[in-house]
Each structure stands twice: as structure tokens, then as C-alpha cells.
C-alpha positions, 0 to 999 in steps of 0.5 A, spaced: 120 416 642 127 414 641 133 416 647 135 422 643 128 425 642 127 424 650 134 427 651 133 433 647 126 434 649 128 434 656 134 439 654 129 444 652 126 444 659 132 444 662 135 450 658 129 454 659 129 453 667 137 455 667 135 461 663 130 463 668 136 462 674 142 466 670 142 471 664 147 471 658 149 478 661 151 474 668 154 468 664 159 474 661 161 476 668 164 469 669 171 469 671 173 464 665 169 467 660 174 472 657 180 467 657 183 465 651 181 458 648 186 453 647 186 450 640 184 443 639 186 443 632 193 445 634 193 440 639 191 434 634 197 436 629 202 436 635 206 430 633 208 429 641 200 428 642 196 421 641 190 424 637 186 422 643 180 426 646 179 422 652 172 423 656 170 424 663 163 420 663 160 417 669 154 414 666 150 413 660 143 412 658 145 405 655 150 402 660 147 406 666 153 408 671 160 407 668 164 410 674 161 413 680 167 415 684 172 417 679 175 424 681 174 429 675 181 433 676 185 427 677 182 423 671 183 429 667 190 431 669 192 424 667 189 425 660 192 432 659 199 428 659 198 425 653 191 426 650 190 432 645 184 434 648 179 432 654 171 431 653 167 433 659 160 431 660 156 436 663 149 433 662 146 431 669 140 427 668 142 422 662 150 422 663 151 424 670 155 430 669 155 437 671 158 444 669 162 444 675 166 438 672 168 442 666 170 448 671 174 443 675 178 440 669 179 447 667 186 447 671 189 443 666 193 446 660 189 442 654 183 443 650 176 442 653 170 440 649 163 441 653 160 434 651 152 436 651 146 436 647 147 443 644 140 446 642 140 453 644 145 459 643 144 460 651 148 453 652 154 456 647 155 462 652 154 457 658 160 453 655 164 459 654 163 461 662 165 454 664 172 455 660 170 450 654 175 451 648 170 447 644 163 445 643 160 439 640 154 440 635 150 434 634 147 433 627 142 428 629 138 433 633 139 440 629 137 443 623 143 445 618 141 452 619 141 451 627 148 448 626 151 454 622 148 459 627 151 456 633 157 455 630 158 462 628 156 464 635 161 459 638 167 462 633 165 469 635 166 467 642 173 464 641 171 457 641 172 451 636 166 447 633 166 439 633 160 437 628 158 430 630 155 426 624 153 419 623 151 417 616 151 420 609 144 424 610 148 428 615 154 430 611 150 436 608 150 439 616 158 441 615 159 448 614 165 453 613 164 455 621 165 448 623 173 446 625 172 438 626 167 433 623 166 427 628 163 421 626 159 417 631 160 410 631 154 409 636 147 410 633 144 415 638 137 413 636 139 405 637 145 405 641 148 400 636 156 401 635 160 399 629 167 402 627 165 401 620 161 407 620 167 411 621 171 408 615 165 409 610 164 416 611 172 418 612 172 419 604 166 424 604 168 429 609 171 435 606 179 435 606 179 442 610 176 439 616 180 435 621 176 428 622 175 425 629 172 418 630 168 417 636 165 411 640 167 404 640 174 405 640 177 400 645 183 397 642 190 401 639 189 397 633 183 400 632 186 407 632 192 405 627 186 403 622 182 409 623 189 413 623 191 410 616 184 411 614 185 419 615 182 420 622 186 425 626 182 425 633 179 419 637 174 420 642 174 415 647 171 415 654 167 408 656 174 404 655 177 408 660 172 410 665 169 403 666 176 401 670 177 402 677 182 407 676 181 411 669 188 414 670 192 408 670 187 405 664 189 411 660 196 410 661 197 403 659 193 404 653 198 410 651 204 406 652 201 400 648 199 405 642 206 408 642 209 401 641 205 401 635 
């Protein structure tokens, strides 16, 4: 069993337990449930923004603890100044995140991605209740039918959808209801990383879907290369979070990017 299989198996158990604690009807009564979502599509097309989707991530299965002391409000506030969106991990066991992190980050006027392993409609309602503006659907752990069903639900709740793929076989998961297609340069089964993955797939992504490169981006020249190839978004997490002060690391990176 690879790491992705382990995460999904645990997620099934986790979601079942949370359903017992709070019903969908209760989720609908959350203060943030009826707010109007920000559009990441709009922010990615804003020339004043960097295209960066900056991630708040405390740990990962492959690296362990990345940053166990950073304050989510402070870091995401710094991200919000120049990023096109903020990604917040809400998985506790493997990534050290929790729903409270996303709720805390919601004070900032920027699209927020709920970064988690979405396998059940319940999690889509949860995302809306947390104040998320878009959700991530990972092709590697969902059928084509499940992607479309979860995307339809997210759209009905006013959220946008980022579909993550990793290779040619997952292109068929792209459906009308998906707003953006992300190419994860990290193989979720082996955790090997290669930017070439994005470059190989960009011309196979439908032109009406904004393309996002994910993982393995640590140099501004890489963003320039990916942007020239056709990518509009760049999801970066570990590169900032591994520093003592992710806010400063992000600001330095943005300054370098603007100088290009």
C-alpha cells in the first residue's frame, strides 16, 4: 500500500467519524456557509497579482515537520498581499492541518483553497462551512464520475474547483464543471518531484481551463519557464514554510519575481 492509499483509507474512517459528530444540516448553519466566495479565476487573471497560490502547511508525509511554529493568520496575511490565492491544509494526521486553520485565515480578502483529500460530498459541505472559496479534487484517488459529482456539488454551493492530475491517464477526469486543472509535479504514490511533468502536460489541458503548476517550485526562474509554457497559477508551499519566517521568505520571492 503506497502513501496515497494509506491517506485515502484513513480519510474514509475520518470522514465517517465526523459525520457522526455533525450533520450536513448543522454544517449549513455555520456563520461562513452563506458568504459569497471569492473567485480564484478572477484573481489569477489580475495582472497586479503574482499567480502564486501560497500554501500554509505544517508538515508532510515525505518531509515530516516543515514548520511547527508559524502562525496561520500572520503567514496567510502576508501571502494575501501579493498571492492570487491561499491554500490551507486541513488534514491533521498527515499534514498537521485542521479546519480551524482555514477558518482563521478567512479574515483575509483572498480566495482560499481547502487543501485536503476530498472523497465524500460531506467534505464539500465542510469546505463551504469553513469559508473555503474552492476545493481540490485529486484525480489519483477519485473516479471520473466522482470528480464530476463532487464538482457539481461544489459549484452548486458557489465554490470553484481545482482538479489535480499527474499524468496522461488522468486527463480524462477533466470535465465541464472543473474550473482549473493543476498538474502536480510530485507523484503522490512515490513523492518523486519533476517540473517536467507540468511541461509535458500543459498542451494537453483544454484551453478553456486555467492551468496551475503544483509542487517543486523553489526558484523564480521556474515560474518564468512555467508561465511561458502557458501556466497561470503556481502552487508553492514548502519553499516558504520551511523558513523560520514564511512571511519574509514569500516577500523576498515576490520581489525577485517582480524583478524578472
